[in-house]
C-alpha positions as CSV (number, residue, x, y, z in Angstrom):
1,M,158.8,124.0,163.2
2,N,159.8,126.0,166.2
3,I,156.5,127.2,167.9
4,L,156.1,129.6,170.8
5,F,152.9,129.5,172.9
6,I,152.1,132.6,174.9
7,H,149.5,132.3,177.7
8,E,148.6,134.7,180.5
9,N,147.7,132.0,183.0
10,D,150.0,130.0,185.3
11,W,150.9,126.9,183.2
12,N,151.5,124.8,186.2
13,K,148.6,125.8,188.5
14,K,145.7,126.4,186.2
15,I,143.6,123.4,185.0
16,I,144.6,121.6,181.8
17,Y,143.2,123.5,178.9
18,E,143.6,123.7,175.1
19,P,147.2,125.2,175.0
20,H,148.5,122.4,177.2
21,H,147.1,119.8,174.8
22,L,148.2,121.4,171.6
23,S,151.7,122.4,172.8
24,E,152.4,118.8,174.0
25,I,150.8,117.2,170.9
26,F,152.9,119.4,168.6
27,S,156.0,118.3,170.6
28,M,155.2,114.7,170.1
29,K,154.9,115.3,166.4
30,G,158.5,116.4,166.3
31,H,158.2,120.1,166.6
32,N,160.2,122.2,169.1
33,V,157.7,123.9,171.4
34,F,158.2,126.7,173.9
35,A,155.6,128.3,176.2
36,I,155.7,131.6,178.1
37,D,153.2,132.1,180.9
38,C,152.4,134.3,183.9
39,K,152.8,132.8,187.3
40,E,150.2,133.2,190.1
41,P,151.1,134.8,193.4
42,D,153.1,132.5,195.6
43,S,155.1,133.7,198.6
44,S,157.2,130.5,198.6
45,E,158.7,131.4,195.2
46,L,159.2,135.2,195.7
47,V,163.0,135.0,195.4
48,D,163.2,132.4,192.7
49,N,160.8,134.2,190.3
50,L,162.8,137.4,190.4
51,K,164.7,136.0,187.5
52,T,163.6,134.1,184.4
53,Q,162.9,130.4,185.1
54,I,163.3,127.8,182.3
55,I,161.9,124.3,182.7
56,N,163.1,121.9,180.1
57,N,161.4,118.6,179.1
58,Y,158.1,119.8,180.6
59,N,154.8,118.0,180.2
60,K,151.5,118.1,182.1
61,V,149.1,115.9,179.9
62,Y,151.1,113.5,177.8
63,D,153.9,111.4,179.3
64,D,155.8,111.4,175.9
65,A,155.6,115.1,175.4
66,S,158.5,117.5,176.0
67,I,158.2,121.3,175.8
68,T,160.3,124.2,177.3
69,L,158.3,126.2,179.8
70,I,159.5,129.7,180.6
71,H,158.4,131.9,183.5
72,P,159.3,135.6,183.0
73,P,160.5,137.5,186.1
74,S,157.7,138.8,188.3
75,I,157.0,139.6,191.9
76,L,154.6,136.9,193.0
77,I,152.5,139.1,195.3
78,K,148.8,139.5,194.4
79,G,148.3,142.6,192.4
80,L,152.0,142.8,191.5
81,N,152.5,139.5,189.7
82,R,150.7,140.6,186.5
83,V,152.1,144.1,186.5
84,T,155.7,143.0,186.8
85,N,155.1,140.2,184.2
86,F,153.7,142.8,181.9
87,L,156.8,144.9,182.2
88,S,159.3,142.0,182.0
89,C,157.8,139.6,179.4
90,K,158.6,141.5,176.2
91,K,162.3,141.0,176.6
92,V,161.8,137.3,177.5
93,I,159.6,136.8,174.4
94,H,162.1,138.6,172.2
95,D,165.0,136.6,173.5
96,T,163.1,133.3,173.2
97,V,162.2,134.0,169.6
98,V,165.7,135.0,168.6
99,K,167.6,132.3,170.5
100,N,165.3,129.5,169.3
101,D,164.7,130.7,165.8
102,I,160.9,130.7,166.5
103,D,158.8,130.3,163.3
104,I,155.4,131.3,164.6
105,I,153.8,132.6,167.8
106,F,150.5,131.0,169.0
107,L,149.0,133.7,171.3
108,Y,146.4,133.0,174.1
109,G,147.2,136.1,176.1
110,V,145.6,139.5,176.0
111,A,146.1,142.0,178.8
112,T,149.2,140.6,180.4
113,N,151.4,139.7,177.4
114,G,149.4,140.1,174.2
115,L,150.7,143.5,173.0
116,Q,154.3,142.5,173.8
117,A,154.0,139.3,171.8
118,L,152.5,141.3,168.9
119,S,155.2,143.8,169.0
120,V,158.0,141.2,168.9
121,A,156.3,139.3,166.1
122,N,156.1,142.6,164.0
123,D,159.7,143.6,164.8
124,L,161.1,140.2,163.9
125,K,158.6,139.7,161.0
126,I,157.2,136.3,162.0
127,P,153.6,135.3,161.9
128,I,151.5,135.5,165.1
129,V,148.1,133.8,165.4
130,F,145.6,134.6,168.1
131,R,143.2,131.9,169.5
132,E,139.9,133.5,170.3
133,L,138.2,131.4,173.0
134,D,136.1,134.1,174.7
135,I,135.7,137.9,175.0
136,S,138.6,138.7,177.3
137,H,137.6,142.0,178.6
138,K,134.3,140.7,179.9
139,F,136.1,138.7,182.6
140,V,137.6,141.9,184.1
141,N,135.6,143.4,186.9
142,I,137.4,146.6,187.6
143,L,136.0,149.2,185.2
144,I,139.3,151.0,184.2
145,L,141.1,147.7,183.7
146,K,138.1,146.4,181.7
147,Q,138.4,149.4,179.4
148,I,142.2,149.0,179.0
149,T,141.8,145.3,178.3
150,K,139.1,146.0,175.7
151,I,141.5,148.4,173.9
152,I,144.3,145.8,174.0
153,E,142.0,143.1,172.8
154,K,140.9,145.3,169.8
155,N,144.5,146.0,169.0
156,I,145.4,142.3,168.9
157,L,142.3,141.3,166.9
158,S,143.1,144.1,164.4
159,N,146.8,143.3,163.9
160,V,147.7,139.7,164.3
161,T,148.4,137.5,161.3
162,K,145.4,135.3,161.8
163,V,142.6,134.9,164.3
164,Y,141.2,131.4,165.0
165,S,137.8,131.7,166.7
166,C,136.2,128.8,168.4
167,T,132.6,129.8,167.5
168,P,131.1,131.8,164.6
169,G,129.7,134.3,167.1
170,L,133.2,135.1,168.4
171,Q,134.4,135.3,164.8
172,R,131.7,138.0,164.2
173,Y,132.9,139.8,167.3
174,S,136.5,139.8,166.0
175,F,135.2,141.4,162.7
176,Q,133.5,144.1,164.8
177,N,136.9,144.8,166.4
178,G,139.0,145.1,163.3
179,T,139.9,141.6,162.2
180,K,139.9,141.5,158.4
181,E,137.8,138.7,156.9
182,K,140.9,137.2,155.1
183,N,142.7,137.0,158.5
184,S,139.9,135.2,160.3
185,E,138.8,131.5,160.5
186,Y,136.5,129.5,162.6
187,F,138.4,126.6,164.2
188,P,136.7,124.1,166.5
189,L,137.6,123.2,170.1
190,G,139.3,119.9,170.5
191,I,139.4,117.0,173.0
192,N,141.7,114.1,173.7
193,T,139.6,111.1,172.7
194,D,142.1,108.8,174.5
195,I,141.0,110.5,177.8
196,F,137.4,111.4,177.0
197,K,135.7,108.2,175.9
198,P,133.1,105.7,177.2
199,I,134.8,103.6,179.9
200,K,133.6,101.0,182.4
201,R,131.9,102.3,185.6
202,D,134.4,102.5,188.5
203,E,132.5,101.0,191.4
204,R,135.2,101.9,193.9
205,L,135.1,105.5,192.8
206,A,131.3,105.5,193.0
207,E,131.4,104.1,196.5
208,S,134.0,106.6,197.6
209,L,131.7,109.4,196.4
210,G,128.6,107.9,198.2
211,I,126.9,107.0,194.9
212,K,124.9,103.8,194.8
213,N,123.8,101.8,191.8
214,T,120.3,102.9,192.4
215,D,121.1,106.6,192.4
216,I,120.3,108.8,189.4
217,V,123.3,111.2,188.9
218,L,123.5,114.7,187.5
219,I,127.0,116.0,186.8
220,F,128.7,119.3,186.3
221,V,132.3,119.4,185.4
222,G,134.5,122.6,185.3
223,T,135.5,125.8,186.9
224,L,132.9,127.2,189.3
225,Y,132.3,130.8,188.2
226,T,129.5,133.0,189.5
227,F,127.7,132.4,186.2
228,S,127.8,128.6,186.4
229,G,124.1,128.4,187.3
230,L,124.8,125.8,190.0
231,E,123.3,127.8,192.8
232,Y,120.0,127.8,191.0
233,I,120.2,124.0,190.5
234,I,121.1,123.3,194.1
235,K,118.2,125.5,195.4
236,N,115.8,123.8,193.2
237,L,117.1,120.2,193.6
238,P,114.2,119.5,196.1
239,I,111.7,120.0,193.2
240,I,113.5,117.2,191.2
241,Q,113.8,115.0,194.4
242,N,110.0,115.1,194.7
243,Q,109.7,113.3,191.4
244,I,113.1,111.4,191.5
245,P,114.0,110.7,195.2
246,Q,117.2,109.0,194.3
247,I,118.7,112.0,192.5
248,K,122.2,113.2,193.3
249,L,124.2,116.1,191.9
250,L,128.0,115.6,191.4
251,I,130.0,118.8,191.0
252,V,133.6,118.1,189.8
253,G,135.6,121.3,189.8
254,G,136.7,124.3,191.9
255,G,137.3,128.0,191.4
256,P,136.0,131.4,192.4
257,N,132.6,130.3,193.5
258,Y,133.5,127.0,195.1
259,N,133.3,128.1,198.7
260,K,130.0,129.9,198.2
261,I,128.5,126.8,196.6
262,K,129.9,124.6,199.4
263,D,128.4,126.9,202.0
264,L,125.0,126.8,200.2
265,V,125.1,123.0,200.3
266,M,125.8,123.1,204.0
267,K,123.1,125.7,204.7
268,K,120.5,123.6,202.8
269,K,121.7,120.5,204.6
270,M,122.1,118.7,201.2
271,Q,125.5,117.1,201.8
272,N,123.9,113.7,201.1
273,Y,122.6,114.8,197.7
274,V,125.2,117.2,196.4
275,I,128.8,115.9,196.1
276,L,131.7,118.4,195.7
277,T,135.1,117.1,194.7
278,N,137.0,120.3,193.9
279,F,139.4,120.1,190.9
280,I,140.7,116.7,189.9
281,S,143.2,115.5,187.3
282,Q,141.8,115.7,183.8
283,K,143.3,112.3,183.1
284,V,140.6,110.7,185.3
285,L,137.7,113.0,184.5
286,A,136.0,110.4,182.3
287,S,135.7,108.1,185.3
288,Y,133.5,110.7,187.0
289,I,131.5,111.6,183.9
290,V,130.5,108.0,183.2
291,L,128.9,107.8,186.6
292,A,126.3,110.3,185.4
293,D,122.9,109.8,183.8
294,L,122.7,113.4,182.6
295,C,125.4,116.0,182.2
296,L,124.7,119.7,182.8
297,N,125.8,123.0,181.5
298,P,123.5,125.4,183.3
299,F,125.5,128.6,182.5
300,E,123.7,131.9,183.0
301,I,123.4,133.7,179.6
302,N,125.4,136.9,179.8
303,A,128.1,138.9,177.9
304,V,130.8,136.4,179.1
305,T,129.0,133.2,178.2
306,N,126.6,133.8,175.3
307,Q,129.0,133.5,172.4
308,I,131.1,130.6,173.7
309,I,130.9,126.8,173.5
310,P,132.0,125.3,176.9
311,I,134.5,122.5,176.3
312,K,132.7,120.5,179.0
313,I,129.9,119.9,176.5
314,I,132.2,118.2,174.0
315,E,133.9,116.2,176.8
316,Y,130.5,115.0,178.0
317,M,129.6,113.9,174.5
318,A,132.9,112.1,173.9
319,C,132.1,110.0,177.0
320,K,128.8,109.1,175.4
321,K,126.6,110.9,177.8
322,P,123.5,113.1,177.1
323,V,123.8,116.8,177.7
324,L,121.4,119.5,178.9
325,S,122.5,123.1,178.4
326,T,121.2,126.6,178.6
327,P,120.8,127.9,175.0
328,L,124.1,129.9,174.7
329,A,124.0,131.4,171.2
330,G,127.6,130.4,170.5
331,T,126.9,126.8,171.4
332,K,123.5,126.5,169.8
333,E,124.8,127.8,166.5
334,L,127.3,125.0,166.3
335,L,125.0,122.3,168.0
336,P,121.6,123.4,166.9
337,S,119.5,120.4,167.8
338,K,119.2,117.1,169.7
339,N,120.7,115.5,166.6
340,Y,124.0,116.7,167.9
341,G,123.5,115.2,171.4
342,V,122.3,118.3,173.3
343,I,119.0,119.4,174.7
344,Y,118.5,123.1,175.5
345,S,116.5,124.6,178.2
346,E,116.3,128.0,179.9
347,L,117.9,127.8,183.4
348,M,114.6,128.5,185.2
349,D,113.1,125.4,183.4
350,F,116.0,123.1,184.2
351,P,114.2,121.2,187.1
352,K,111.2,120.3,184.9
353,T,113.4,119.5,181.9
354,I,115.6,117.3,184.0
355,I,112.6,115.4,185.3
356,D,111.2,115.0,181.8
357,L,114.5,113.8,180.4
358,L,115.1,111.3,183.1
359,S,111.7,109.8,182.6
360,D,112.8,108.4,179.2
361,M,116.2,106.6,179.4
362,D,115.9,105.3,175.8
363,N,115.7,108.9,174.6
364,L,118.8,109.8,176.7
365,S,120.7,106.8,175.3
366,E,119.9,107.9,171.7
367,L,121.0,111.5,172.6
368,A,124.3,110.1,174.0
369,R,124.9,108.1,170.9
370,K,124.5,111.1,168.6
371,G,126.7,113.3,170.7
372,Y,129.4,110.7,170.9
373,A,129.5,110.3,167.1
374,Y,129.5,114.1,166.5
375,S,132.3,114.8,169.1
376,H,134.6,112.1,167.8
377,E,134.1,113.1,164.2
378,N,134.6,116.8,164.6
379,H,136.6,117.6,167.8
380,D,139.5,115.0,168.0
381,W,142.8,116.7,168.7
382,S,144.7,114.0,166.9
383,V,143.0,115.2,163.7
384,L,142.7,118.9,164.4
385,S,146.3,119.3,165.5
386,N,147.5,118.1,162.0
387,I,145.2,120.7,160.4
388,L,146.6,123.4,162.6
389,I,150.2,122.4,161.7
390,S,149.3,122.6,158.0
391,K,147.8,126.1,158.5
392,F,150.9,127.2,160.4
393,K,153.2,126.0,157.6
394,K,151.3,128.0,155.0
395,L,151.6,131.2,157.1
396,I,155.3,130.7,157.6
397,T,156.0,130.3,153.9
398,K,154.1,133.4,152.9
């Protein structure tokens, strides 16, 4: 098959996420894979990106993968990059589909390039599937742009060939916005179990981070959004320290709230107890996760988070680590009890729950074992990618 991925993030600069994995896995299975993205502002590339850029034999996750990455023309100045990409990408999508005889479009974009992809697919009569990972318009802060994105999102959900939702809650949201039941499926998130797995503790890494063998480690992995809940955890870490003096919090990630969290740690003079790494390569994430005694997902519950399942939870499980999460509806519906490897607690109760959990290491080990079994049985990309390919073939032959 010839498959075109369309994403509205910068394929190079954003952290590795689902479309990177799937596109490269598909290429290793013998399919011809192309990806069109939207570049971030970058003054050093202003001239180069005024014309379409094509990168052949591209990979970011798997050394044996090879896809064709395409950057549509855009002005890489903040505020203009997405506007100009919006205006230029339809022609690039159309030309890519025609030139490479694309069989199916796998859409991850909404506001920047979603309507353009939908229009090309309809014009050329090829199937287009939309991957629903979240409620896109909820991430937009400017009111008028939020409303425009909501309209675009509804148009896409109503008119694509198929919507693959990562939680039942998101699937219900798609029904509310026009997706016909016959065009909708729940399809789980996946992980690379060659990367996320139990591995031996790296003592050199631990030493470089200031983590001793006697320390008890909490970990958070991922993008630091304002709703991450980490500020609450940091402010209340002394409560945990009163009961568990050797506690440390390891935060592996960066993003919009990174500097604010870093400033908070400095203000509270907690540099010896809160370790910030910023973003690191996904290929070595497991080395950090295995240093932890308990893995956290303290997301605040709001319109952005409530119906999702953060991939970090599955990654923690796959490394055979116990998980404590706030009770996000989308997550709890899929992982309803401790039998799935997760304990739930309201954010305000996290300090007490952490203390209680760390007082019973045997219970945490059992929790970790159950989460490991569930994640590897239900979220392995090597299995899920084959299922997706089979679904794509059925759509193409209709």
